[in-house]
C-alpha positions as CSV (number, residue, x, y, z in Angstrom):
1,M,70.9,-1.8,-9.1
2,S,67.3,-0.8,-8.7
3,I,64.4,0.1,-11.1
4,V,63.0,3.3,-9.6
5,V,59.5,4.5,-10.4
6,T,58.4,8.0,-9.3
7,G,54.7,8.8,-8.8
8,A,54.4,5.1,-8.0
9,T,50.9,5.3,-6.4
10,G,49.4,7.3,-9.3
11,H,47.2,5.7,-12.0
12,L,50.1,5.0,-14.4
13,G,52.7,4.3,-11.7
14,R,50.7,1.5,-10.1
15,H,50.4,-0.2,-13.4
16,V,54.1,0.0,-14.0
17,V,55.0,-1.4,-10.5
18,E,52.4,-4.2,-10.9
19,Q,53.9,-5.2,-14.3
20,L,57.5,-4.9,-13.0
21,L,56.6,-7.3,-10.2
22,E,55.8,-9.9,-13.0
23,K,59.3,-9.4,-14.5
24,V,61.9,-8.8,-11.8
25,P,62.2,-9.6,-8.0
26,A,60.4,-7.1,-5.8
27,E,63.6,-6.1,-4.0
28,Q,64.9,-4.7,-7.3
29,I,62.0,-2.2,-7.5
30,T,61.9,1.2,-5.6
31,A,58.6,3.0,-5.5
32,V,58.9,6.7,-4.9
33,V,55.8,8.0,-3.1
34,R,54.7,11.0,-1.2
35,D,52.4,9.1,1.1
36,E,53.9,5.9,2.5
37,A,50.5,4.7,3.6
38,K,49.1,4.6,0.0
39,A,51.9,2.2,-0.9
40,A,51.5,-0.2,2.1
41,D,50.3,-2.9,-0.3
42,L,53.5,-2.6,-2.4
43,A,55.7,-2.7,0.6
44,A,54.0,-5.8,1.8
45,R,55.0,-7.5,-1.5
46,G,58.6,-6.6,-1.0
47,V,58.9,-3.4,-3.0
48,R,61.3,-0.8,-1.5
49,L,59.6,2.5,-0.7
50,A,61.3,5.9,-0.9
51,V,59.3,8.9,0.4
52,A,60.0,12.0,-1.7
53,D,58.2,15.0,-3.1
54,Y,58.8,16.9,-6.3
55,N,58.2,20.1,-4.4
56,T,60.9,19.4,-1.8
57,P,64.2,18.9,-3.7
58,E,66.2,17.7,-0.6
59,T,64.0,14.6,-0.3
60,F,65.6,13.3,-3.5
61,D,69.1,13.6,-2.1
62,G,70.7,10.2,-2.1
63,L,67.5,8.5,-3.3
64,F,69.1,7.2,-6.6
65,A,72.2,5.0,-6.9
66,A,74.7,4.5,-9.7
67,G,73.4,2.1,-12.3
68,D,69.7,2.6,-11.4
69,K,67.1,2.8,-14.1
70,V,64.6,5.5,-13.3
71,L,61.1,6.2,-14.7
72,L,60.2,9.8,-14.2
73,I,56.4,9.9,-14.4
74,S,55.4,13.5,-15.2
75,G,53.7,15.3,-12.4
76,N,50.0,16.4,-12.5
77,E,50.2,19.6,-10.5
78,F,49.8,22.0,-13.4
79,D,49.9,25.0,-11.0
80,K,53.2,24.1,-9.3
81,G,55.7,24.5,-12.1
82,R,56.0,21.0,-13.4
83,V,59.3,21.6,-15.3
84,G,60.9,22.7,-12.0
85,Q,59.6,19.6,-10.3
86,H,60.9,17.3,-13.0
87,T,64.3,19.1,-13.0
88,V,64.7,18.2,-9.3
89,V,64.5,14.5,-10.3
90,I,66.7,14.8,-13.3
91,E,69.4,16.6,-11.3
92,A,69.3,14.0,-8.5
93,A,69.6,11.3,-11.1
94,K,72.5,12.9,-12.8
95,A,74.3,13.4,-9.5
96,A,73.9,9.7,-8.7
97,G,75.0,8.5,-12.2
98,V,72.0,6.5,-13.1
99,A,72.1,4.2,-16.1
100,L,68.9,5.4,-17.7
101,L,66.2,8.0,-17.1
102,A,62.9,7.4,-18.9
103,Y,60.4,10.2,-19.0
104,T,56.7,10.0,-19.8
105,S,56.2,12.9,-22.2
106,A,53.6,13.8,-24.8
107,P,53.5,13.1,-28.6
108,G,56.0,15.1,-30.6
109,S,53.1,16.2,-32.9
110,L,51.1,17.8,-30.0
111,T,51.3,21.7,-30.0
112,A,48.6,22.3,-27.4
113,A,49.6,24.1,-24.2
114,L,49.6,20.7,-22.4
115,A,52.8,19.8,-24.3
116,D,54.8,22.9,-23.2
117,D,55.9,21.4,-19.9
118,H,56.8,18.2,-21.6
119,R,58.9,19.8,-24.3
120,A,60.7,21.9,-21.7
121,T,61.4,18.8,-19.5
122,E,62.8,17.0,-22.5
123,Q,65.2,19.9,-23.1
124,V,66.4,19.7,-19.5
125,L,66.8,15.9,-19.8
126,L,68.8,16.1,-23.0
127,A,71.0,18.9,-21.7
128,S,71.8,16.8,-18.6
129,G,73.8,14.3,-20.6
130,L,72.0,11.4,-18.9
131,P,71.2,8.3,-20.9
132,Y,67.5,8.9,-21.6
133,S,64.4,7.4,-23.2
134,L,61.5,9.7,-24.1
135,L,58.3,7.8,-23.8
136,R,56.0,10.2,-25.7
137,N,52.7,8.8,-24.4
138,G,49.6,9.5,-26.5
139,W,46.1,9.9,-25.0
140,Y,44.7,7.3,-22.6
141,H,41.4,5.5,-23.2
142,E,40.7,6.2,-19.5
143,N,40.7,10.0,-20.1
144,Y,37.2,9.3,-21.6
145,T,36.0,6.0,-20.2
146,E,36.6,7.0,-16.6
147,N,34.3,10.0,-17.1
148,L,31.2,8.4,-18.5
149,A,28.7,9.7,-15.9
150,P,27.8,12.9,-17.7
151,V,27.8,11.1,-21.0
152,L,25.3,8.6,-19.8
153,E,23.3,11.2,-18.0
154,H,22.8,13.3,-21.2
155,N,23.2,10.5,-23.8
156,A,25.8,12.7,-25.5
157,V,29.5,12.9,-26.0
158,V,30.4,16.6,-25.9
159,Q,33.9,17.5,-27.2
160,A,35.5,20.3,-29.2
161,A,37.4,18.1,-31.5
162,G,35.3,18.2,-34.7
163,D,36.0,15.1,-36.8
164,G,39.5,14.7,-35.4
165,R,40.8,11.3,-34.5
166,V,42.7,10.0,-31.5
167,S,45.2,7.1,-31.3
168,S,44.5,6.3,-27.7
169,A,45.6,3.2,-25.7
170,S,45.1,1.9,-22.2
171,R,47.2,3.0,-19.2
172,A,48.2,-0.7,-18.9
173,D,49.6,-0.5,-22.5
174,Y,51.7,2.6,-21.8
175,A,52.9,1.0,-18.5
176,A,53.9,-2.1,-20.5
177,A,56.0,0.1,-22.8
178,A,57.8,1.7,-19.8
179,V,58.4,-1.8,-18.3
180,A,59.9,-3.0,-21.6
181,V,62.3,0.0,-21.6
182,L,63.2,-0.4,-18.0
183,T,63.8,-4.1,-18.1
184,G,65.2,-4.4,-21.7
185,E,68.5,-3.5,-23.3
186,G,69.5,-0.9,-25.9
187,H,67.0,1.8,-25.0
188,E,69.5,4.5,-24.2
189,N,69.0,7.8,-26.0
190,T,65.8,6.8,-27.7
191,T,62.5,8.5,-28.4
192,Y,59.3,6.5,-28.8
193,E,56.1,8.0,-30.2
194,L,53.5,5.9,-28.4
195,G,49.8,5.5,-29.4
196,G,47.1,2.9,-30.0
197,D,47.0,0.9,-33.2
198,E,43.6,2.2,-34.2
199,A,42.7,5.9,-34.3
200,W,39.0,6.7,-33.7
201,S,36.7,9.7,-33.9
202,F,34.3,10.9,-31.3
203,A,31.4,10.0,-33.5
204,E,32.7,6.4,-33.5
205,Y,33.2,6.6,-29.8
206,A,29.5,7.6,-29.4
207,A,28.5,4.8,-31.7
208,E,30.4,2.3,-29.6
209,L,28.8,3.6,-26.4
210,S,25.4,3.3,-28.1
211,R,26.2,-0.3,-29.1
212,Q,27.3,-1.4,-25.7
213,T,24.6,0.4,-23.7
214,G,21.7,-0.1,-26.0
215,R,20.9,3.6,-25.9
216,E,21.2,6.3,-28.5
217,I,24.2,8.3,-27.6
218,V,25.2,11.1,-29.9
219,Y,28.3,13.1,-30.5
220,N,27.8,16.8,-29.9
221,P,30.7,18.8,-31.2
222,V,31.0,22.3,-29.7
223,P,33.5,25.2,-30.0
224,V,36.5,25.2,-27.7
225,E,35.2,28.2,-25.8
226,A,31.9,26.3,-25.0
227,L,33.8,23.2,-23.8
228,T,36.0,25.4,-21.6
229,G,32.8,26.8,-20.0
230,I,31.3,23.3,-19.5
231,L,34.5,22.1,-17.8
232,T,34.7,25.1,-15.5
233,G,30.9,24.7,-14.8
234,A,31.7,21.1,-13.7
235,G,34.2,22.5,-11.2
236,L,37.6,22.4,-13.0
237,P,39.9,25.4,-12.4
238,A,39.7,27.7,-15.4
239,P,43.4,27.2,-16.4
240,L,43.1,23.4,-16.4
241,A,39.8,23.6,-18.3
242,G,41.5,25.8,-20.9
243,V,44.4,23.3,-21.3
244,L,42.0,20.3,-21.7
245,A,39.9,22.2,-24.2
246,G,43.0,23.1,-26.1
247,V,43.9,19.4,-26.5
248,D,40.5,19.0,-28.3
249,A,41.6,21.8,-30.7
250,S,44.8,19.8,-31.3
251,I,42.8,16.6,-31.9
252,E,40.7,18.3,-34.5
253,K,44.0,19.2,-36.3
254,G,45.1,15.5,-36.1
255,E,47.9,16.0,-33.6
256,L,46.9,13.0,-31.4
257,V,47.1,10.5,-34.3
258,V,50.2,8.5,-33.6
259,S,51.0,6.1,-36.5
260,S,54.5,5.0,-35.6
261,G,53.6,1.6,-34.3
262,D,56.2,2.0,-31.5
263,L,53.7,1.1,-28.7
264,S,52.7,-2.3,-30.1
265,R,56.3,-3.1,-31.1
266,L,57.6,-2.3,-27.6
267,I,54.9,-4.3,-25.8
268,G,55.0,-7.2,-28.3
269,R,51.3,-7.3,-28.8
270,P,48.4,-5.2,-30.3
271,T,47.3,-2.3,-28.2
272,T,44.0,-2.6,-26.2
273,P,41.0,-1.6,-28.4
274,L,38.8,1.3,-27.2
275,A,35.8,-1.0,-27.2
276,E,37.5,-3.2,-24.5
277,A,38.1,-0.1,-22.3
278,V,34.4,0.9,-22.8
279,T,33.3,-2.6,-21.7
280,A,35.4,-2.5,-18.6
281,A,34.2,1.0,-17.7
282,L,30.5,0.1,-18.1
283,K,31.0,-3.0,-15.9
284,G,32.8,-0.9,-13.2
């Protein structure tokens, strides 16, 4: 029996594997990667590597074994048909008879275009008959704190979210929830709505940045169209810029406020405060 993590060298996947290594022997962990070289450090610690690519279905043939618990981390290739990519993994897991397939999805309240692939993947997973756990991850602190350069350059947080609030948490928090599901019992056929304990607004985020930098950083709310233009101007492909700006429209409507408490319950501790993530980012 193995715990199998797809996308294991991605931002979230690495956190998951690192935290699994604290809970189970390395030989019980299989990291699915596209580039073996990027996972050399994991292999050196005894983690089994499997080289496979969502875009090449045959690479998943025989990768899973009966009784495995699998974490399907959603792909980030928005232009390559993510639902089809995810279906490759689900079908391979079904053929092998895995014990559980957990999928990193999006909050059930989110109606933005970003959620469409997640909803469709959930439908494929439920139709497969596999024991499942839907980890409906909310927004990550790092979506903002890892992109501070333009904020600090202009002393402004520019978003199209109005006074909307976000229940974000750290990647490590969401990874801990996945690890709890993969190493615990009784998580078959469950849906978890995951988000941080404290929702915040962008005005509060700007105030926290001001407090920690000693500079006056303001929140500058703009229309969705303006944000789309800013993002494309910064080099993002137009479709992706539109998707991200659309998330802000959902934030303004309150769709990224997650009040279930599922995340802190699963991980057995409070979620990481935004201020802590800001501190870490400014140090970095």
